[in-house]
C-alpha positions as CSV (number, residue, x, y, z in Angstrom):
1,M,-177.9,-79.7,-23.6
2,K,-181.4,-80.8,-21.7
3,P,-183.5,-82.5,-23.9
4,I,-186.5,-80.0,-25.2
5,A,-189.3,-82.1,-26.0
6,L,-191.5,-80.2,-28.3
7,V,-194.3,-81.5,-26.4
8,F,-193.1,-78.3,-24.9
9,L,-196.2,-75.7,-25.3
10,I,-198.9,-77.9,-26.3
11,A,-200.3,-79.4,-23.7
12,T,-200.2,-76.5,-21.8
13,F,-201.4,-74.1,-24.1
14,M,-203.3,-75.6,-26.4
15,E,-206.0,-74.2,-25.2
16,T,-206.2,-74.0,-28.9
17,T,-210.0,-73.6,-28.0
18,S,-208.4,-70.1,-29.0
19,C,-208.6,-71.7,-32.1
20,H,-212.2,-73.3,-32.2
21,E,-213.8,-69.5,-30.3
22,Q,-216.1,-67.7,-32.4
23,P,-214.1,-65.5,-35.0
24,H,-214.5,-62.0,-33.4
25,A,-213.5,-58.0,-34.8
26,A,-209.9,-58.0,-34.0
27,Q,-208.6,-55.3,-32.0
28,Q,-206.4,-52.8,-33.9
29,A,-203.2,-52.0,-32.7
30,G,-203.5,-49.0,-30.3
31,A,-202.5,-45.6,-31.9
32,A,-199.2,-44.8,-31.3
33,T,-198.4,-41.2,-31.1
34,D,-194.8,-40.8,-29.9
35,T,-192.0,-39.4,-32.8
36,S,-189.2,-39.8,-30.6
37,Y,-188.8,-43.5,-31.4
38,T,-185.4,-44.1,-33.2
39,K,-185.1,-46.4,-36.0
40,G,-183.8,-50.2,-34.2
41,T,-186.7,-49.4,-31.7
42,F,-190.0,-51.3,-31.2
43,G,-191.9,-48.0,-31.5
44,Y,-190.5,-46.8,-34.1
45,D,-191.6,-50.2,-36.2
46,L,-195.1,-49.9,-34.3
47,L,-196.0,-46.7,-35.9
48,F,-194.6,-47.8,-39.4
49,L,-196.5,-50.4,-39.5
50,Q,-199.7,-49.0,-38.3
51,K,-199.4,-46.6,-41.9
52,K,-199.0,-49.7,-43.5
53,D,-201.4,-52.1,-41.7
54,P,-204.3,-49.9,-39.8
55,G,-206.1,-53.9,-38.6
56,L,-202.0,-54.6,-37.2
57,V,-202.6,-57.1,-34.2
58,V,-200.8,-55.8,-30.6
59,L,-199.9,-58.7,-28.6
60,Q,-198.7,-57.7,-25.4
61,Q,-197.9,-59.6,-21.8
62,G,-195.6,-56.7,-20.1
63,D,-192.6,-55.3,-21.2
64,A,-192.9,-58.1,-24.1
65,Q,-194.8,-57.6,-27.8
66,L,-195.4,-58.5,-30.4
67,L,-196.6,-57.9,-34.3
68,V,-198.4,-59.8,-35.7
69,S,-200.4,-58.6,-39.3
70,P,-203.6,-61.1,-41.1
71,R,-202.6,-58.5,-43.9
72,Y,-198.8,-59.4,-44.7
73,Q,-199.7,-62.6,-44.8
74,A,-200.2,-63.7,-41.0
75,K,-196.4,-62.4,-40.5
76,V,-194.9,-61.6,-37.2
77,F,-193.0,-58.4,-37.7
78,T,-191.6,-58.4,-34.9
79,S,-191.4,-58.6,-31.2
80,T,-189.7,-56.4,-28.0
81,A,-188.6,-57.8,-24.7
82,A,-188.7,-53.9,-23.2
83,G,-191.4,-51.9,-24.7
84,S,-192.0,-49.4,-26.8
85,Q,-188.4,-48.2,-26.2
86,G,-187.3,-51.7,-26.4
87,Q,-185.0,-53.6,-29.5
88,S,-187.0,-54.6,-32.2
89,F,-185.8,-57.8,-32.9
90,G,-187.3,-59.1,-36.5
91,W,-186.0,-57.2,-39.8
92,I,-188.0,-55.0,-41.1
93,H,-187.7,-54.0,-45.1
94,Y,-189.0,-50.5,-45.3
95,Q,-188.7,-50.3,-48.8
96,A,-190.7,-52.8,-50.0
97,F,-194.3,-51.4,-49.0
98,D,-194.2,-48.7,-51.5
99,G,-193.8,-51.3,-54.5
100,P,-193.7,-51.4,-57.3
101,E,-195.0,-54.8,-56.2
102,D,-192.2,-57.5,-57.4
103,A,-192.7,-60.6,-59.9
104,H,-190.7,-62.9,-58.0
105,M,-191.3,-62.2,-54.3
106,N,-192.2,-58.9,-51.6
107,G,-189.9,-59.3,-49.4
108,Y,-191.4,-57.4,-46.3
109,G,-189.3,-58.6,-43.9
110,G,-190.6,-60.3,-40.5
111,E,-189.4,-62.2,-38.1
112,N,-191.4,-64.9,-38.2
113,R,-193.0,-66.2,-41.7
114,I,-194.7,-69.0,-43.0
115,W,-193.9,-69.9,-46.4
116,L,-195.1,-73.5,-48.2
117,G,-192.4,-75.8,-49.8
118,P,-190.3,-77.1,-52.0
119,E,-189.2,-74.1,-53.4
120,G,-187.4,-76.1,-56.0
121,G,-186.8,-80.0,-57.1
122,R,-189.6,-81.7,-59.1
123,F,-192.2,-80.8,-57.1
124,S,-191.6,-77.1,-56.7
125,L,-194.0,-74.7,-55.7
126,F,-192.2,-72.4,-57.5
127,F,-191.7,-72.8,-60.8
128,A,-194.3,-73.6,-63.8
129,K,-194.3,-77.4,-65.2
130,G,-191.3,-77.1,-67.7
131,A,-189.7,-73.6,-66.4
132,K,-185.6,-73.9,-66.4
133,M,-184.6,-73.1,-62.7
134,E,-183.5,-70.2,-62.7
135,F,-184.6,-66.1,-61.2
136,D,-186.2,-65.3,-64.0
137,N,-188.0,-68.4,-63.8
138,W,-188.8,-68.0,-59.4
139,H,-192.3,-67.0,-58.3
140,T,-193.1,-67.2,-54.8
141,P,-196.8,-68.2,-54.6
142,K,-199.2,-65.0,-54.3
143,A,-201.0,-66.7,-51.4
144,F,-198.0,-66.3,-49.3
145,D,-196.1,-63.6,-51.0
146,T,-198.8,-60.4,-51.2
147,E,-202.3,-61.9,-50.2
148,A,-204.5,-61.0,-47.1
149,W,-205.3,-64.0,-44.4
150,Q,-208.4,-64.2,-42.6
151,L,-208.5,-62.8,-39.4
152,V,-210.6,-65.6,-37.3
153,A,-210.3,-65.2,-33.8
154,Q,-208.3,-63.3,-31.3
155,K,-207.6,-63.1,-27.6
156,A,-205.0,-60.6,-25.9
157,D,-202.2,-62.8,-26.1
158,S,-203.4,-64.7,-29.3
159,V,-204.4,-64.5,-33.0
160,V,-205.5,-67.1,-35.0
161,M,-205.5,-66.2,-39.3
162,E,-206.5,-68.5,-42.0
163,K,-206.0,-68.9,-46.2
164,S,-207.3,-70.9,-48.3
165,M,-205.2,-71.7,-51.2
166,Q,-204.8,-73.2,-54.8
167,L,-201.5,-74.2,-56.0
168,T,-200.3,-75.9,-58.5
169,N,-196.4,-77.6,-58.9
170,Y,-193.6,-78.4,-61.4
171,A,-195.0,-81.5,-61.9
172,G,-198.1,-80.0,-62.8
173,H,-200.6,-81.3,-60.4
174,A,-203.1,-79.0,-58.5
175,F,-204.2,-78.5,-54.9
176,S,-206.7,-77.3,-53.1
177,L,-205.9,-76.4,-49.3
178,S,-206.9,-74.5,-45.9
179,V,-203.8,-72.7,-44.1
180,R,-204.6,-71.8,-40.8
181,R,-201.9,-70.2,-38.0
182,L,-202.2,-69.7,-34.1
183,V,-199.3,-67.0,-32.5
184,K,-199.3,-66.8,-29.1
185,L,-197.4,-65.2,-26.7
186,L,-196.2,-66.6,-23.5
187,D,-195.6,-65.0,-20.5
188,N,-192.4,-65.7,-18.3
189,S,-193.2,-68.4,-16.7
190,G,-194.4,-69.9,-20.4
191,I,-190.8,-69.4,-21.7
192,D,-188.9,-71.1,-19.0
193,N,-191.3,-73.7,-19.1
194,A,-191.1,-74.8,-22.7
195,L,-187.1,-73.8,-22.6
196,H,-186.5,-75.4,-19.0
197,L,-185.3,-72.7,-17.7
198,V,-184.1,-71.5,-14.3
199,R,-183.5,-67.9,-15.4
200,D,-181.9,-65.2,-13.7
201,S,-183.7,-62.1,-13.5
202,S,-181.9,-59.5,-14.7
203,V,-182.6,-61.2,-18.3
204,K,-185.4,-59.8,-19.8
205,A,-187.1,-61.9,-22.3
206,V,-190.0,-62.0,-25.3
207,G,-191.2,-65.1,-26.6
208,Y,-194.4,-67.3,-29.0
209,Y,-195.0,-70.2,-29.8
210,T,-196.5,-71.0,-33.5
211,E,-198.7,-74.0,-35.0
212,N,-199.1,-74.0,-38.0
213,S,-201.4,-76.2,-40.0
214,M,-202.0,-77.4,-43.9
215,T,-205.3,-79.4,-44.7
216,N,-206.4,-80.7,-48.2
217,T,-209.2,-79.4,-49.4
218,G,-209.0,-81.5,-52.4
219,T,-210.5,-84.6,-53.8
220,E,-207.4,-86.5,-53.9
221,T,-204.5,-88.1,-51.9
222,W,-201.2,-86.0,-52.0
223,T,-198.7,-88.8,-53.0
224,A,-195.0,-89.1,-54.5
225,T,-196.2,-89.3,-57.3
226,T,-198.1,-86.4,-57.4
227,G,-195.9,-84.7,-54.9
228,M,-197.5,-81.9,-52.1
229,P,-196.6,-79.2,-50.1
230,C,-194.4,-79.5,-46.7
231,I,-194.7,-76.0,-43.8
232,W,-191.6,-73.8,-44.3
233,M,-191.3,-70.8,-41.8
234,L,-188.8,-68.2,-41.7
235,D,-187.1,-66.1,-39.4
236,M,-185.6,-62.7,-40.4
237,F,-183.3,-60.8,-37.8
238,N,-181.4,-57.7,-37.9
239,P,-177.1,-58.7,-38.8
240,S,-174.0,-58.0,-36.6
241,P,-170.8,-58.3,-37.5
242,A,-170.9,-60.1,-33.5
243,T,-173.4,-61.8,-34.4
244,T,-172.9,-65.8,-34.6
245,I,-175.8,-68.3,-35.8
246,V,-175.7,-71.3,-33.3
247,I,-177.3,-74.7,-34.6
248,P,-176.5,-77.6,-32.1
249,Y,-176.6,-81.5,-34.6
250,K,-176.3,-85.0,-33.4
251,A,-172.6,-86.8,-33.8
252,G,-171.6,-88.9,-36.7
253,K,-170.5,-89.2,-40.4
254,P,-170.3,-88.0,-42.0
255,K,-170.8,-83.8,-41.9
256,P,-174.3,-83.1,-40.8
257,A,-175.5,-80.1,-43.0
258,T,-175.3,-79.1,-46.7
259,T,-173.6,-76.5,-47.1
260,D,-173.8,-75.5,-50.8
261,Y,-177.1,-73.9,-51.7
262,F,-176.3,-70.8,-53.1
263,G,-172.2,-72.4,-53.6
264,E,-170.4,-73.7,-51.0
265,I,-170.3,-71.6,-48.1
266,P,-166.5,-70.1,-47.5
267,A,-164.5,-72.5,-45.1
268,D,-164.2,-68.8,-42.7
269,R,-167.9,-68.8,-42.3
270,I,-168.5,-71.6,-40.5
271,R,-167.7,-73.5,-38.3
272,Y,-168.2,-77.2,-36.3
273,H,-167.2,-77.4,-32.5
274,D,-166.6,-80.7,-30.4
275,D,-168.7,-82.7,-33.4
276,K,-172.3,-81.0,-32.1
277,V,-172.6,-77.4,-32.4
278,L,-172.1,-75.9,-36.1
279,F,-171.1,-72.0,-36.1
280,F,-172.5,-69.8,-39.0
281,K,-171.3,-66.3,-39.4
282,A,-174.3,-63.9,-39.6
283,D,-173.4,-60.3,-40.6
284,G,-175.0,-59.9,-43.7
285,K,-172.4,-59.6,-45.9
286,S,-171.8,-62.6,-47.8
287,R,-174.9,-64.7,-49.2
288,G,-175.0,-68.5,-47.8
289,K,-177.4,-71.2,-46.9
290,L,-176.6,-74.3,-45.3
291,G,-179.3,-77.3,-43.9
292,I,-178.7,-79.7,-41.0
293,H,-180.0,-83.1,-42.3
294,P,-182.8,-84.8,-40.7
295,S,-180.9,-87.7,-39.4
296,R,-178.8,-85.2,-37.3
297,V,-181.3,-82.6,-37.0
298,Q,-181.9,-81.5,-33.1
299,P,-185.2,-79.6,-32.5
300,V,-183.5,-76.4,-31.5
301,A,-180.8,-73.7,-32.4
302,G,-179.8,-70.0,-32.1
303,S,-177.9,-66.9,-32.1
304,Y,-176.0,-64.6,-30.2
305,D,-175.4,-60.6,-31.0
306,A,-172.6,-60.1,-28.5
307,S,-172.7,-56.2,-29.7
308,H,-176.2,-55.8,-28.1
309,Q,-176.5,-58.7,-25.9
310,V,-179.4,-60.5,-27.2
311,L,-179.8,-64.1,-27.3
312,T,-182.4,-65.8,-30.2
313,I,-183.7,-69.6,-29.9
314,I,-186.4,-71.5,-32.2
315,L,-187.6,-74.4,-31.2
316,F,-189.5,-76.8,-34.1
317,D,-191.1,-80.3,-34.9
318,T,-188.3,-82.7,-36.2
319,D,-189.7,-86.2,-37.2
320,P,-186.8,-88.6,-37.5
321,L,-189.1,-91.0,-40.1
322,G,-190.2,-88.0,-41.5
323,R,-189.2,-87.8,-45.8
324,Y,-188.5,-84.4,-46.1
325,L,-188.3,-82.5,-49.5
326,N,-185.4,-81.5,-51.9
327,Q,-185.9,-77.8,-52.2
328,E,-182.8,-77.2,-54.1
329,W,-183.0,-75.3,-58.0
330,S,-182.8,-78.6,-59.9
331,T,-185.0,-81.5,-60.6
332,G,-181.8,-83.9,-60.4
333,K,-182.2,-84.7,-56.9
334,E,-184.2,-87.3,-55.3
335,P,-187.2,-85.4,-54.1
336,F,-187.3,-86.5,-50.5
337,S,-183.6,-85.7,-49.7
338,G,-184.4,-82.6,-48.6
339,D,-183.1,-81.2,-45.0
340,A,-185.1,-80.2,-41.8
341,M,-183.6,-77.3,-40.8
342,N,-181.9,-74.0,-42.1
343,A,-179.8,-70.8,-41.8
344,Y,-179.1,-68.4,-43.8
345,N,-176.7,-65.4,-44.3
346,D,-177.5,-62.4,-46.6
347,G,-175.2,-60.7,-49.1
348,P,-174.9,-59.3,-52.1
349,L,-175.8,-60.7,-55.2
350,A,-173.3,-60.8,-58.6
351,D,-174.2,-57.9,-59.4
352,G,-173.8,-55.9,-56.2
353,S,-177.1,-55.6,-54.9
354,Q,-178.8,-56.6,-51.7
355,M,-182.2,-56.8,-50.5
356,G,-180.9,-57.1,-46.7
357,P,-179.3,-57.3,-45.3
358,F,-180.7,-60.4,-42.9
359,Y,-180.0,-63.3,-41.6
360,E,-182.5,-67.0,-41.5
361,L,-183.4,-68.7,-39.2
362,E,-185.9,-71.7,-40.8
363,S,-187.6,-75.0,-40.2
364,V,-189.5,-77.4,-42.2
365,S,-191.7,-80.0,-42.0
366,P,-192.0,-83.4,-43.6
367,A,-193.6,-83.8,-46.8
368,A,-197.7,-84.4,-46.2
369,F,-198.8,-87.3,-47.6
370,L,-202.4,-86.2,-47.2
371,P,-205.5,-87.7,-48.0
372,P,-208.8,-85.4,-48.6
373,G,-210.1,-83.5,-44.9
374,H,-206.7,-84.5,-43.3
375,T,-204.2,-81.7,-41.7
376,H,-200.8,-81.5,-41.2
377,T,-199.5,-79.7,-38.4
378,H,-195.4,-78.3,-37.7
379,R,-194.9,-75.9,-34.4
380,H,-192.2,-73.6,-34.4
381,S,-191.2,-71.1,-31.5
382,V,-188.9,-68.0,-31.0
383,F,-187.2,-66.5,-28.1
384,H,-185.2,-63.5,-27.3
385,F,-183.4,-62.6,-24.0
386,T,-181.4,-59.9,-23.5
387,G,-179.4,-58.8,-20.3
388,N,-176.5,-59.6,-18.6
389,V,-174.1,-62.0,-20.4
390,A,-173.7,-64.2,-17.2
391,G,-176.9,-64.2,-17.5
392,L,-177.4,-64.5,-21.0
393,D,-174.9,-67.5,-20.6
394,R,-176.0,-69.8,-18.3
395,I,-179.3,-70.1,-20.9
396,S,-177.2,-70.7,-23.7
397,Q,-175.2,-73.4,-21.9
398,Q,-179.3,-75.3,-20.9
399,V,-180.5,-74.7,-24.1
400,L,-177.9,-74.8,-26.8
401,G,-175.1,-76.8,-24.7
402,V,-172.5,-74.0,-25.6
403,K,-170.6,-71.2,-23.8
404,L,-171.0,-68.0,-25.0
405,E,-167.6,-67.2,-25.0
406,T,-167.1,-70.8,-27.2
407,V,-169.5,-68.8,-29.9
408,Q,-167.7,-65.4,-29.2
409,Q,-164.5,-67.3,-30.5
410,A,-165.5,-69.0,-33.3
411,F,-164.4,-66.3,-35.6
C-alpha cells in the first residue's frame, strides 16, 4: 500500500479561492425530463431529488456527476461515474422526504453528510443534560438534521455552503459556532494524483474532495471542562450480499477495533488479514458498528461490491496526537477514548423494523479545543471505480494493499 498524504488535494485544489469568492446565485440542476430511468440509476435519483429540492446543485466532469443539496444539510446525495444511465452510488431513503418529521433523526440518506459529534458520552450533542442515554431521549440537532444551509459560492466543479449553529451538550455547556463546507468534484487527473494511481483506461471513476471547517463564534474557549464538538463525516452506500468493507490498519497489539457499539459484531461477519487489513461484511442484514483506534488508524478505507464491480475508497485526515471523543451511549468511559474511523452495517432492529438497508464508512476529527474565533478543519474524500475487474484489482492493491480475490474470499 502506497503512503497517502492528506496534503493529497489541498495544495492543488485550494484554490479555496472558491471559498473566498463573492456568493452568487446557484445554477439550478438542469431539468431532467426523461422518465425512462430505472431505480438505481443516477438519472432516477436526479429526477427524484429535483422534485424535493429545486435548488439542487449538479457538479459534472464528463460522465462523472455529483448531486449536492444546500437545502438538505449540505449533503452530497449521490454520484455516478457513467452519466445519467450509470449506477447511482449513494443510498437515498426515498420515503423520508414525505414526512412527518421524525423527532429523533430524519434519515434522508446521502453518500456524504456532515454531522457534529460526539453522539454519546459526557459531552454528547444528541442527549439533553441528565437524560438517560437510550433511544427515546436521542435527538439529532436540527442544524444538521432538518435545517437548510446557505449556499455561499459555486463554480462548475465546486460548491461552498455554511451554517451558523447554537448547540448545547450533555454537560450543559452552550456553543455558538459556524460550519463551512466545500465540495469539489475532481477530474481524472485529480483522482489519480490524489491516490497516486496509474489507472487502467477501462476503469471509470468519480471522485470528490470535501473540506469541512468549524469556527468557535462564541466568547469562551472550548476546553476539557466545557467539552467541545468534533466533525463527523458519514458516507451511506447501497449494500449487496457481495459487498465487503476493507479497512487497512497499523499492525500491533491489542486488536485495532472497537466492535461492540451495538453489541458485539458476530465473529462470522468480521475478519482480520495479516494484521494489516480488517474485513467487515456489508450486506445490510445485520446491524453492527465498529471503530478503529486512533493509534492504529490509516487515512484510507474502502469497500468492494463484487456483484456490481464497484470499488469505493475514502481518504480522510487523521491526527496521531489528537484526542478523539468517545461517542458511545454511556457516560462511564473516559471522554477522550474514542475512535478515529468507523464502519456501520445496517440491519433489522429488535422489533424487526429497519430504516435501510445501507452501510456506512465514516471518519471523525479529533476534539476541537478552540478559542473564540479559531477554526478546526477536517478533510474527507470519496472515490468510486467501476469497470474491468483486473483494473479494479490493481487499484485495490495500490491503495488498500490487498487483492480483490482476497476481499471476495473473506466471507
